N, CA and C of each residue as an Amber inpcrd file, in Angstrom:
protein
   264
 -15.9110000  27.5390000  11.9880000 -15.6880000  26.1130000  11.9630000
 -16.6800000  25.4480000  12.9020000 -17.2820000  24.3910000  12.4530000
 -18.2740000  23.6780000  13.2520000 -17.5960000  22.8650000  14.3410000
 -18.2750000  22.7710000  15.4570000 -17.7810000  21.9420000  16.5470000
 -18.4240000  20.5580000  16.4190000 -17.5900000  19.5300000  16.4810000
 -18.0870000  18.1710000  16.3520000 -18.0710000  17.4700000  17.7020000
 -19.0540000  16.6660000  17.9150000 -19.1280000  15.8760000  19.1340000
 -18.1100000  14.7360000  19.0610000 -17.5520000  14.2980000  20.1880000
 -16.5660000  13.2070000  20.1810000 -17.0510000  11.9580000  19.4600000
 -18.3500000  11.6340000  19.6050000 -18.8790000  10.4400000  18.9430000
 -18.7830000  10.5780000  17.4260000 -19.0420000  11.7760000  16.8920000
 -18.9500000  11.9930000  15.4490000 -17.5150000  11.7990000  14.9580000
 -16.5700000  12.3290000  15.7060000 -15.1560000  12.2090000  15.3180000
 -14.7390000  10.7430000  15.3410000 -15.1200000  10.0180000  16.3880000
 -14.7960000   8.5940000  16.4840000 -15.3760000   7.8290000  15.3000000
 -16.5950000   8.1480000  14.8980000 -17.2120000   7.4640000  13.7720000
 -16.4490000   7.7140000  12.4730000 -15.8540000   8.8650000  12.3180000
 -15.0830000   9.1530000  11.1050000 -13.8390000   8.2880000  11.0000000
 -13.3330000   7.8180000  12.1280000 -12.1340000   6.9900000  12.1340000
 -12.4120000   5.5510000  11.7270000 -13.6630000   5.1640000  11.7140000
 -14.0130000   3.7670000  11.4570000 -14.7010000   3.6040000  10.1140000
 -14.3770000   2.5290000   9.4480000 -15.0350000   2.1710000   8.1970000
 -15.8290000   0.8960000   8.4740000 -17.1250000   1.0340000   8.6570000
 -17.9580000  -0.1110000   9.0330000 -18.0850000  -1.1540000   7.9320000
 -17.7780000  -0.7920000   6.6940000 -17.9010000  -1.7720000   5.6110000
 -16.8370000  -2.8540000   5.7000000 -15.6930000  -2.5440000   6.2840000
 -14.6230000  -3.5370000   6.4150000 -14.2030000  -3.7370000   7.8650000
 -14.9470000  -3.1680000   8.8010000 -14.6720000  -3.2600000  10.2240000
 -13.1940000  -2.9530000  10.4900000 -12.7850000  -1.7670000  10.1060000
 -11.4010000  -1.3620000  10.2770000 -11.3370000   0.1000000  10.6930000
 -10.2400000   0.4680000  11.3080000 -10.0320000   1.8490000  11.7090000
  -9.1530000   2.5280000  10.6720000  -9.5650000   3.7020000  10.2560000
  -8.8200000   4.4860000   9.2890000  -7.7660000   5.3080000  10.0120000
  -6.5000000   5.1290000   9.6660000  -5.4300000   5.9150000  10.2590000
  -4.5880000   6.4770000   9.1150000  -4.3720000   7.7780000   9.1530000
  -3.5970000   8.4290000   8.1040000  -2.3760000   9.0700000   8.7270000
  -1.2170000   8.7750000   8.2140000   0.0200000   9.3540000   8.7010000
   0.2690000  10.6800000   8.0040000   0.4530000  11.7230000   8.7790000
   0.7060000  13.0380000   8.2010000   2.1230000  13.1030000   7.6440000
   3.0800000  12.6890000   8.4060000   4.4800000  12.6860000   7.9750000
   4.9730000  11.2440000   7.9760000   4.8210000  10.5760000   6.8690000
   5.1730000   9.1680000   6.7750000   6.6750000   8.9700000   6.9320000
   7.0380000   7.9240000   7.6150000   8.4420000   7.5480000   7.7660000
   8.8190000   6.4770000   6.7520000   8.0360000   6.3820000   5.6770000
   8.2740000   5.3700000   4.6570000   8.7560000   5.9960000   3.3600000
   9.3910000   5.1830000   2.5650000   9.7640000   5.5710000   1.2080000
   8.9160000   4.7560000   0.2390000   8.6650000   5.3090000  -0.9380000
   7.8420000   4.6140000  -1.9280000   8.5890000   4.5590000  -3.2560000
   8.5230000   3.3980000  -3.8950000   9.1160000   3.2090000  -5.2190000
   8.0340000   2.6980000  -6.1610000   8.1060000   3.1240000  -7.4160000
   7.1440000   2.6920000  -8.4330000   7.9120000   2.1910000  -9.6430000
   7.5070000   1.0350000 -10.1560000   8.1110000   0.4580000 -11.3570000
   7.0020000   0.1340000 -12.3460000   6.9420000   0.8900000 -13.4230000
   6.0040000   0.5840000 -14.5100000   6.7270000  -0.3830000 -15.4240000
   6.5280000  -1.6690000 -15.1520000   7.3200000  -2.7300000 -15.7700000
   6.9650000  -3.0020000 -17.2260000   5.8400000  -2.4980000 -17.6890000
   5.4130000  -2.7600000 -19.0550000   4.3740000  -3.8610000 -19.1030000
   3.7540000  -4.0310000 -20.2540000   2.6880000  -5.0240000 -20.4570000
   1.5550000  -4.8760000 -19.4540000   1.3200000  -3.6350000 -18.9970000
   0.2210000  -3.3760000 -18.0740000   0.5070000  -3.7100000 -16.6290000
   1.7570000  -4.0330000 -16.2830000   2.1290000  -4.3790000 -14.9090000
   2.8400000  -3.1990000 -14.2590000   2.3700000  -2.8310000 -13.0610000
   3.0140000  -1.7800000 -12.2750000   3.2300000  -2.3250000 -10.8680000
   4.4250000  -2.0680000 -10.3200000   4.7420000  -2.4480000  -8.9480000
   4.8730000  -1.1730000  -8.1200000   4.2650000  -1.1800000  -6.9310000
   4.3930000  -0.0670000  -6.0030000   4.9080000  -0.6450000  -4.6980000
   6.0560000  -0.1560000  -4.2540000   6.6590000  -0.6650000  -3.0270000
   6.7490000   0.4130000  -1.9700000   6.5360000   0.0060000  -0.7240000
   6.6570000   0.9190000   0.4010000   7.4840000   0.2440000   1.4810000
   8.5090000   0.9570000   1.9410000   9.3830000   0.4310000   2.9860000
   9.8590000   1.5520000   3.8800000  10.3910000   1.1980000   5.0310000
  10.8940000   2.1890000   5.9790000  12.0040000   3.0070000   5.3290000
  12.0690000   4.2890000   5.6910000  13.1430000   5.1380000   5.1620000
  14.4770000   4.5010000   5.4980000  15.3350000   4.4150000   4.4990000
  16.6550000   3.8400000   4.6880000  16.7260000   2.3460000   4.4410000
  15.5850000   1.6700000   4.2850000  15.5830000   0.2280000   4.0170000
  16.1550000  -0.0070000   2.6210000  17.1660000  -0.8480000   2.5260000
  17.7940000  -1.1400000   1.2380000  16.8160000  -1.8770000   0.3310000
  16.9120000  -1.6350000  -0.9610000  16.0280000  -2.3030000  -1.9160000
  16.2910000  -3.8110000  -1.9620000  17.4430000  -4.2400000  -1.4820000
  17.7740000  -5.6710000  -1.4550000  17.3230000  -6.3470000  -0.1600000
  16.8220000  -5.5700000   0.8090000  16.4250000  -6.1140000   2.1080000
  14.9470000  -6.4960000   2.1130000  14.6270000  -7.5710000   2.8470000
  13.2260000  -7.9400000   3.0590000  12.5580000  -6.8610000   3.9100000
  11.2430000  -6.7700000   3.7970000  10.4970000  -5.8060000   4.6010000
   9.7190000  -4.8080000   3.7780000   9.8020000  -4.9010000   2.4570000
   9.0290000  -4.0320000   1.5810000   7.6130000  -4.5850000   1.4370000
   6.6360000  -3.7070000   1.4920000   5.2570000  -4.0580000   1.1830000
   5.0600000  -3.6780000  -0.2880000   4.7990000  -4.6760000  -1.1170000
   4.7680000  -4.4450000  -2.5640000   3.4100000  -4.8270000  -3.1280000
   2.8600000  -3.9470000  -3.9310000   1.5990000  -4.2200000  -4.6330000
   1.9120000  -4.3950000  -6.1120000   1.2790000  -5.4040000  -6.7060000
   1.4140000  -5.6620000  -8.1410000   0.0610000  -5.3570000  -8.7760000
   0.0430000  -4.3760000  -9.6540000  -1.1830000  -3.9770000 -10.3360000
  -1.1040000  -4.4850000 -11.7620000  -2.0760000  -5.3110000 -12.1480000
  -2.1190000  -5.8830000 -13.4960000  -3.2940000  -5.2680000 -14.2440000
  -2.9780000  -4.2880000 -15.0900000  -4.0110000  -3.6070000 -15.8680000
  -4.3440000  -4.3430000 -17.1550000  -3.6030000  -5.4100000 -17.4480000
  -3.8760000  -6.1690000 -18.6720000  -4.9900000  -7.1870000 -18.4540000
  -5.3090000  -7.4620000 -17.1740000  -6.3860000  -8.4170000 -16.8880000
  -7.7160000  -7.6720000 -16.8060000  -8.7890000  -8.4280000 -16.9650000
 -10.1150000  -7.8340000 -16.8780000 -10.9220000  -8.6460000 -15.8810000
 -11.2270000  -8.1490000 -14.7000000 -10.9560000  -6.7970000 -14.2240000
  -9.4890000  -6.6300000 -13.8160000  -9.0760000  -5.3930000 -13.6180000
  -7.7280000  -5.0870000 -13.1460000  -7.5320000  -5.7610000 -11.7990000
  -6.3700000  -6.3870000 -11.5980000  -6.1020000  -7.0500000 -10.3220000
  -4.9940000  -6.3220000  -9.5650000  -5.1410000  -6.3100000  -8.2560000
  -4.1260000  -5.7450000  -7.3720000  -3.8260000  -6.8050000  -6.3290000
  -2.5820000  -7.2510000  -6.2930000  -2.1580000  -8.2770000  -5.3390000
  -0.9750000  -7.7530000  -4.5430000  -0.7330000  -8.3450000  -3.3770000
   0.3010000  -7.8590000  -2.4640000   1.2930000  -8.9520000  -2.0990000
   2.4890000  -8.5030000  -1.7160000   3.5250000  -9.4050000  -1.2230000
   4.4490000  -8.6160000  -0.2950000   5.1820000  -9.3410000   0.5270000
   6.2040000  -8.7540000   1.3920000   7.5260000  -9.3830000   0.9960000
   8.5420000  -8.5550000   0.8140000   9.8540000  -9.0730000   0.4410000
  10.7850000  -7.9520000   0.0710000  11.8320000  -8.2710000  -0.6600000
  12.7980000  -7.2770000  -1.1170000  12.2940000  -6.6280000  -2.4010000
  12.4570000  -5.3240000  -2.5080000  12.0460000  -4.6050000  -3.7160000
  12.7380000  -5.1900000  -4.9420000  13.9970000  -5.5400000  -4.8110000
  14.7540000  -6.0830000  -5.9500000  14.1760000  -7.4110000  -6.4580000
  13.4270000  -8.1100000  -5.6170000  12.8440000  -9.4130000  -5.9890000
  11.3850000  -9.2940000  -6.4100000  10.8820000  -8.0840000  -6.6570000
   9.4490000  -7.8580000  -6.8890000   8.8700000  -8.6820000  -8.0270000
   9.6270000  -8.9650000  -9.0610000   9.0810000  -9.7140000 -10.1960000
   8.9560000 -11.2120000  -9.9020000   9.6530000 -11.7120000  -8.8880000
   9.6280000 -13.1540000  -8.6040000   8.9030000 -13.5010000  -7.3070000
   8.3360000 -12.5180000  -6.6000000   7.6220000 -12.7880000  -5.3520000
   6.2860000 -13.4660000  -5.6320000   5.7470000 -14.1440000  -4.6290000
   4.4120000 -14.7470000  -4.7240000   3.3980000 -13.7410000  -4.2160000
   2.5140000 -13.2960000  -5.0980000   1.5160000 -12.2840000  -4.7610000
   0.1660000 -12.9450000  -4.4900000  -0.5100000 -12.4480000  -3.4530000
  -1.8420000 -12.9660000  -3.1270000  -2.8300000 -11.8170000  -3.0310000
């Protein structure tokens, strides 16, 4: 196994194209739900383990494959309200 210098490792954590730090959770404490709603719409929700689907706090992505190009928009709210949330 190659030995890497600290500067090299630090550089791997950063994505200079978006000026952000990449962090990956090995053991996520989140739950994920997927709803293939039909007509090319898919919802993907992520919330803390144990968070009720009726509770606010879900991070929800709406993927619209029927549009050209495909759009992915996000909202925060209750999973149960995913079809009526305002996505940006």
